[in-house]
C-alpha positions in Angstrom: -46.8 5.6 -4.6 -46.6 6.8 -8.2 -46.0 3.3 -9.7 -48.5 1.4 -7.5 -50.9 0.6 -10.3 -52.4 -2.7 -11.4 -50.4 -4.5 -14.1 -52.1 -6.5 -16.8 -50.5 -9.7 -18.1 -49.7 -8.2 -21.4 -47.6 -5.5 -19.6 -45.2 -8.1 -18.3 -43.1 -8.6 -21.5 -39.8 -7.3 -22.5 -41.3 -4.5 -24.7 -43.2 -3.3 -21.7 -40.0 -3.3 -19.6 -38.3 -1.2 -22.2 -41.1 1.3 -22.1 -40.9 1.3 -18.3 -37.1 2.0 -18.5 -37.8 5.3 -20.3 -40.4 6.2 -17.7 -37.9 5.6 -14.9 -35.3 7.7 -16.6 -37.7 10.6 -16.8 -39.1 10.3 -13.4 -36.0 9.5 -11.3 -34.8 12.3 -9.2 -31.8 12.6 -7.0 -31.5 11.2 -3.5 -28.9 11.1 -0.7 -26.9 7.9 -1.1 -27.4 5.3 1.6 -24.6 5.0 4.1 -22.1 2.3 3.3 -22.3 -1.0 5.2 -19.9 -1.4 8.0 -17.3 -4.2 7.9 -19.0 -5.8 10.9 -22.3 -6.0 9.0 -20.6 -7.6 6.0 -18.7 -10.0 8.2 -21.8 -10.9 10.2 -23.7 -11.6 6.9 -20.9 -14.0 5.8 -21.0 -15.7 9.2 -24.7 -16.6 8.5 -23.7 -18.6 5.4 -21.0 -20.3 7.3 -23.8 -21.6 9.6 -25.8 -22.5 6.6 -22.9 -24.5 5.2 -22.6 -26.5 8.4 -26.0 -27.9 7.4 -26.0 -28.0 3.6 -22.3 -28.6 2.8 -22.0 -31.4 5.4 -25.0 -33.1 3.8 -23.7 -32.6 0.2 -20.3 -33.9 0.9 -20.8 -36.8 3.4 -24.5 -37.8 3.6 -24.4 -40.3 0.8 -21.3 -42.0 2.1 -22.8 -42.1 5.6 -26.0 -43.7 4.3 -24.2 -46.3 2.3 -21.1 -47.0 4.4 -22.3 -46.4 8.0 -26.1 -46.7 8.1 -26.2 -49.6 5.6 -28.8 -48.1 3.2 -28.5 -49.2 -0.4 -26.8 -46.8 -2.8 -29.8 -46.7 -5.2 -32.2 -46.1 -2.3 -29.9 -43.4 -0.8 -29.5 -41.6 -4.2 -33.3 -41.6 -4.7 -33.8 -40.2 -1.2 -31.4 -37.3 -1.9 -33.0 -36.5 -5.2 -36.5 -36.5 -3.7 -35.2 -34.3 -0.9 -33.9 -31.7 -3.3 -37.2 -31.5 -5.1 -39.1 -31.3 -1.7 -36.7 -28.6 -0.5 -37.5 -26.5 -3.5 -41.2 -26.5 -2.4 -40.3 -25.8 1.2 -38.3 -22.8 0.1 -41.4 -21.4 -1.7 -43.6 -22.0 1.3 -41.0 -20.4 3.6 -41.0 -17.3 1.3 -44.8 -16.9 1.7 -44.5 -17.2 5.5 -41.7 -14.7 5.6 -43.7 -12.2 3.6 -46.5 -12.5 6.1 -44.4 -11.8 9.2 -43.2 -8.5 10.5 -41.7 -7.4 13.8 -41.6 -3.6 14.5 -38.4 -4.0 16.6 -36.5 -6.7 14.6 -37.9 -6.4 11.1 -39.1 -9.1 8.8 -36.1 -11.4 8.5 -33.8 -11.3 11.5 -36.3 -13.0 13.9 -36.1 -16.2 12.0 -32.3 -16.5 12.4 -32.6 -17.2 16.2 -34.2 -20.5 15.3 -31.1 -21.6 13.3 -30.3 -24.1 16.0 -33.3 -26.3 15.0 -31.9 -27.5 11.6 -28.5 -27.8 13.1 -29.8 -30.1 15.8 -31.8 -32.1 13.2 -28.5 -32.5 11.3 -27.2 -34.4 14.3 -30.2 -36.7 14.0 -29.6 -37.1 10.3 -26.2 -38.7 11.0 -27.6 -41.0 13.6 -29.7 -43.6 11.7 -30.7 -46.3 14.2 -29.7 -49.9 13.6 -33.1 -51.3 12.8 -34.9 -53.1 10.0 -33.8 -51.7 6.5 -37.3 -50.5 5.7 -37.4 -48.6 9.0 -34.0 -47.2 8.4 -35.1 -45.7 5.2 -38.3 -44.4 6.7 -36.3 -42.7 9.5 -33.9 -41.2 6.9 -36.8 -39.8 4.8 -38.6 -38.3 7.8 -35.6 -36.7 9.5 -34.1 -35.3 6.3 -37.5 -34.0 5.3 -37.7 -32.1 8.7 -34.2 -30.7 8.0 -35.5 -29.4 4.6 -38.4 -27.6 6.3 -36.4 -26.1 9.1 -33.5 -25.1 6.9 -35.8 -23.3 4.5 -37.3 -21.3 7.4 -33.8 -20.0 8.2 -32.1 -19.8 4.8 -34.8 -18.0 2.9 -35.0 -15.0 5.4 -31.2 -15.0 5.6 -31.0 -14.6 1.8 -33.6 -11.8 1.9 -31.4 -9.7 4.2 -29.3 -8.6 1.2 -32.2 -6.5 -0.2 -33.1 -5.2 3.3 -29.6 -4.2 4.3 -28.7 -1.9 1.4 -29.7 -0.8 -2.1 -26.2 0.0 -3.2 -24.9 -2.2 -6.0 -21.3 -2.4 -4.7 -22.4 -3.2 -1.1 -24.7 -5.9 -2.4 -21.7 -7.4 -4.3 -19.7 -7.2 -1.0 -22.5 -9.1 0.8 -22.5 -11.7 -2.0 -18.8 -12.1 -1.6 -19.0 -12.3 2.2 -21.7 -15.0 1.8 -19.5 -17.0 -0.6 -16.5 -16.7 1.8 -18.5 -17.8 4.8 -19.7 -20.9 2.9 -16.3 -21.6 1.5 -14.7 -21.5 5.0 -16.8 -24.4 6.1 -16.5 -26.3 2.8 -12.7 -26.0 3.0 -12.6 -27.2 6.6 -14.7 -30.2 5.6 -12.5 -31.0 2.6 -9.1 -30.5 4.1 -9.6 -31.7 7.6 -12.6 -33.9 7.9 -12.5 -35.9 4.6 -9.0 -37.3 5.2 -10.3 -38.7 8.6 -12.8 -40.9 6.8 -10.4 -43.5 5.5 -10.7 -47.3 5.9 -10.8 -48.5 9.4 -11.9 -45.2 10.9 -14.9 -45.0 13.3 -17.0 -42.7 10.9 -20.0 -42.7 13.2 -18.0 -41.2 16.0 -16.5 -38.6 13.6 -19.9 -37.5 12.3 -21.3 -37.4 15.9 -18.6 -35.0 17.1 -18.7 -33.0 13.9 -22.4 -32.3 13.9 -22.5 -31.6 17.6 -19.7 -29.0 17.2 -21.5 -27.5 14.3 -24.7 -27.3 16.2 -23.0 -25.2 18.9 -20.9 -23.0 16.7 -23.5 -22.5 14.0 -26.2 -21.4 16.5 -23.8 -18.7 17.7 -23.1 -17.6 14.1 -26.8 -17.3 13.3 -27.3 -15.1 16.4 -24.4 -12.9 15.3 -25.9 -12.4 11.9 -29.3 -11.5 13.4 -27.7 -9.0 15.7 -25.4 -7.0 13.4 -27.2 -7.3 10.1 -29.7 -4.4 10.5 -32.6 -4.1 8.0 -32.3 -0.5 6.7 -34.6 -0.7 3.7 -38.2 -0.6 4.8 -40.8 -2.6 3.0 -43.8 -0.9 1.4 -46.2 -2.9 3.6 -45.4 -5.1 6.6 -47.6 -8.1 5.6 -48.2 -9.2 2.0 -51.3 -11.2 0.9 -51.1 -14.1 -1.5 -52.9 -12.1 -4.2 -50.3 -9.3 -3.9 -47.4 -11.8 -4.2 -48.9 -13.4 -7.3 -49.5 -10.0 -8.9 -45.9 -8.9 -8.1 -44.5 -12.1 -9.6 -46.5 -11.7 -12.8 -45.1 -8.3 -13.3 -41.5 -9.1 -12.4 -39.9 -10.1 -15.7 -36.3 -9.7 -14.4 -37.0 -12.2 -11.7 -38.4 -14.8 -14.1 -35.4 -14.4 -16.4 -32.9 -14.7 -13.5 -34.6 -17.9 -12.3 -34.6 -19.5 -15.7 -30.9 -18.6 -16.2 -30.1 -19.9 -12.7 -31.7 -23.3 -13.0 -29.7 -23.9 -16.2 -26.5 -22.6 -14.8 -26.7 -24.5 -11.5 -27.6 -27.7 -13.4 -24.5 -27.4 -15.5 -22.1 -26.5 -12.7 -23.5 -29.2 -10.4 -23.0 -31.8 -13.1 -19.4 -30.8 -13.5 -18.9 -31.0 -9.8 -20.5 -34.4 -9.6 -18.5 -35.8 -12.5 -15.2 -34.3 -11.5 -14.1 -37.3 -9.5 -14.8 -39.7 -12.4 -13.1 -37.3 -14.9 -9.9 -37.1 -13.0 -9.7 -40.8 -12.2 -11.1 -42.5 -15.3 -10.4 -40.1 -18.1 -7.2 -38.3 -17.2 -5.9 -40.9 -14.7 -4.7 -38.1 -12.5 -6.3 -38.3 -9.1 -3.3 -36.4 -7.8 -4.9 -33.3 -9.3 -7.9 -33.6 -6.9 -6.2 -31.6 -4.1 -5.1 -29.1 -6.7 -8.7 -28.5 -7.6 -9.7 -28.2 -3.9 -7.0 -25.6 -3.4 -7.9 -23.8 -6.6 -11.5 -23.5 -5.5 -10.5 -21.8 -2.2 -8.1 -19.4 -3.9 -10.5 -18.5 -6.7 -13.5 -18.0 -4.4 -11.6 -15.8 -1.9 -10.0 -13.7 -4.6 -13.3 -13.1 -6.4 -15.1 -12.3 -3.2 -12.6 -9.5 -2.6 -12.1 -8.2 -6.1 -15.5 -8.7 -7.8 -17.1 -5.5 -6.5 -14.7 -3.5 -8.6 -15.7 -4.8 -12.0 -19.3 -4.7 -10.9 -19.0 -1.0 -10.1 -17.4 -0.4 -13.5 -19.4 -2.6 -15.9 -22.5 -3.7 -13.9 -23.7 -7.0 -12.5 -25.3 -8.3 -15.7 -22.2 -7.8 -17.8 -19.9 -9.5 -15.2 -22.5 -12.4 -14.9 -22.4 -13.0 -18.7 -18.6 -12.8 -18.8 -18.3 -15.3 -15.9 -20.7 -17.6 -17.6 -18.7 -17.3 -20.8 -15.7 -18.7 -19.0 -17.7 -21.7 -18.0 -18.6 -22.4 -21.7 -15.0 -22.3 -22.7 -14.1 -24.5 -19.7 -16.7 -27.1 -20.6 -15.3 -27.3 -24.1 -11.7 -27.8 -22.8 -12.9 -30.5 -20.4 -14.7 -32.4 -23.2 -11.9 -32.1 -25.8 -8.7 -32.4 -23.7 -6.8 -35.6 -24.7 -5.7 -38.0 -22.0 -2.1 -37.1 -22.5 -2.7 -33.4 -21.9 -4.2 -33.4 -18.4 -3.3 -29.8 -17.8 -5.6 -28.8 -20.5 -8.5 -30.6 -18.8 -7.4 -29.1 -15.5 -7.5 -25.6 -17.1 -11.1 -26.3 -18.2 -12.1 -27.3 -14.7 -10.5 -24.2 -13.3 -12.4 -22.0 -15.8 -15.5 -23.8 -14.6 -14.7 -22.8 -11.0 -14.2 -19.2 -12.0 -17.6 -19.2 -13.7 -19.4 -20.9 -10.8 -17.9 -18.6 -8.2 -18.4 -15.3 -10.0 -22.0 -16.1 -11.1 -22.9 -17.4 -7.6 -21.7 -14.2 -5.9 -23.6 -12.0 -8.4 -26.8 -14.1 -8.3 -27.5 -13.1 -4.6 -27.0 -9.4 -5.5 -29.2 -9.6 -8.6 -32.1 -11.2 -6.8 -32.1 -8.2 -4.4 -32.4 -5.9 -7.4 -35.5 -7.7 -8.6 -37.2 -6.8 -5.3 -36.9 -3.1 -6.0 -38.1 -3.6 -9.6 -41.2 -5.5 -8.3 -41.9 -2.7 -5.8 -41.5 0.0 -8.4 -43.8 -1.9 -10.8 -46.6 -2.8 -8.4 -46.1 -0.7 -5.3 -45.6 -3.9 -3.1 -42.2 -4.9 -1.8 -42.2 -8.7 -2.1 -38.9 -10.2 -0.8 -39.5 -13.6 0.7 -41.1 -15.2 -2.4 -38.5 -13.6 -4.7 -35.6 -15.2 -2.9 -37.5 -18.4 -2.3 -38.1 -18.9 -6.1 -34.4 -18.4 -6.8 -33.4 -20.7 -4.0 -35.9 -23.3 -5.3 -34.4 -23.1 -8.8 -31.0 -23.7 -7.4 -32.1 -26.7 -5.4 -33.7 -28.1 -8.5 -30.6 -27.4 -10.5 -28.4 -29.3 -8.0 -30.8 -32.3 -8.2 -31.0 -32.2 -12.0 -27.1 -31.9 -12.2 -26.5 -35.0 -10.1 -29.2 -36.9 -12.1 -27.6 -35.8 -15.4 -24.3 -37.4 -14.4 -25.9 -40.6 -13.2 -27.9 -41.0 -16.4 -24.9 -40.2 -18.6 -22.8 -42.8 -16.8 -25.6 -45.4 -17.3 -25.8 -44.5 -21.0 -22.1 -45.0 -21.4 -22.1 -48.4 -19.6 -20.0 -47.2 -16.7 -18.9 -50.2 -14.5 -17.9 -49.4 -10.9 -14.7 -51.0 -9.6 -13.2 -51.4 -13.0 -9.7 -50.2 -13.4 -10.2 -49.2 -17.1 -13.5 -48.0 -18.5 -14.7 -48.6 -22.0 -14.5 -45.9 -24.7 -18.2 -45.3 -24.4 -18.0 -44.8 -20.7 -15.1 -42.3 -20.9 -17.0 -40.4 -23.6 -20.1 -40.3 -21.3 -17.9 -39.0 -18.4 -16.4 -36.3 -20.7 -19.9 -35.3 -21.8 -21.2 -35.2 -18.2 -18.2 -33.1 -17.0 -17.8 -30.8 -20.0 -20.0 -30.9 -23.0 -23.5 -30.9 -21.4 -22.5 -28.4 -18.6 -21.0 -26.1 -21.3 -24.2 -26.2 -23.3 -26.4 -25.5 -20.3 -24.2 -22.6 -19.2 -24.3 -21.2 -22.7 -28.1 -21.3 -22.6 -28.1 -19.6 -19.2 -25.9 -16.8 -20.5 -28.1 -16.4 -23.6 -31.2 -16.0 -21.5 -29.5 -13.1 -19.6 -29.7 -11.1 -22.8 -33.3 -10.4 -21.9 -32.4 -9.3 -18.4 -32.7 -5.5 -18.9 -32.5 -4.4 -15.2 -29.0 -2.9 -15.4 -27.4 -1.3 -12.4 -28.1 2.1 -14.0 -31.8 1.4 -14.4 -31.9 -0.1 -10.9 -30.4 3.1 -9.4 -32.9 5.2 -11.3 -35.9 3.2 -10.2 -34.7 3.2 -6.6 -34.4 7.0 -6.8 -38.0 7.1 -8.2 -39.2 5.0 -5.3 -37.5 7.3 -2.8 -39.0 10.4 -4.4 -42.5 8.9 -4.4 -42.1 7.9 -0.7 -41.0 11.4 0.3 
């Protein structure tokens, strides 16, 4: 291939990228556009994230309350377990990316074969919500071991699933459609859990029985959804080589400036939005004294996510993914400021800030999965090696770290403000800490994430040009 040359470290900076853009513009020829994805393929891809959410969303929403209220594990020990698990999961994602890059099936491709094993993390999720009634130290050991196995098994399914975007199409609009379908699939499960399962967990309910039937049902339905995704989501973009060595992966990562920038932006953005999500309950209850707005936020999240999943491909086609990413992030900055500054007697102003945060989170999340696919082609054009597994794994790892850091940020902020659980009225210092955790700190982090994207020079136009160059060189 014409660009399959060795890249020195000094060639990896922005100035080198700008020189490379000119080379792409000169060398890019014309090529026949790839056939648009069918609705079945897009639907099938969204079904895969519905299955993912049966594992991850169930854990995010209910695992802490299960550990503390059903299994009898102390809150501090359970919180530490979940934070450690997030960090461990980041490393399992990276390991899974390396494994995926080393595997290739002539019939099924690189990624689809892994989806048939989706039943494993689903079954392990059943075990997660069945902590035996033994000595407290053994309970904790069981919880660590089983949840660690879930992290490993989930990475081996989720990483190749995420890589499918880059293997199914190189069209910017179709990649945005796939990102929207993924978001809708995950939202469908999250909404089901929030609207139908959460109300069942009130006082006096047999929560163990509820979690038993829920996880068993998800194991059956989710396994079928993974099979559907693996069947209809055909890999149409061939890799440069079927198996990639560790040295080739490292060389490709060193040369991939857009990937590094995207990961840095992502970890800051996810840390900020995760902090807002974790602090939202405290903000509505202890600052605004309006817990009646909680269902409003849940409904707003569903409406916003569904709307953006359908409409976002249009502005992406007109202005490009980076511009829409930055615009969406800007809404998050404004929202954070409103959340922090809204007076207690103006709850709708605080609510408006939270809604802007939802708009930012949904739009950027949808675009992130499309942007990571673009970095794959950049790396292939730069080095001649199409590295997909480790690219996606790095992004997934940054998001896992961001989720862990966001939750920790809220906990540390509450401790700094002297928050006291079970108190009807918090001190001024505690309410200030909650405001900061829900608005000020997330807004600052999202602003930094948006600023970093200034150096992301892989626009949709440049991506199309380098894809054309790759096609010409392969001909």
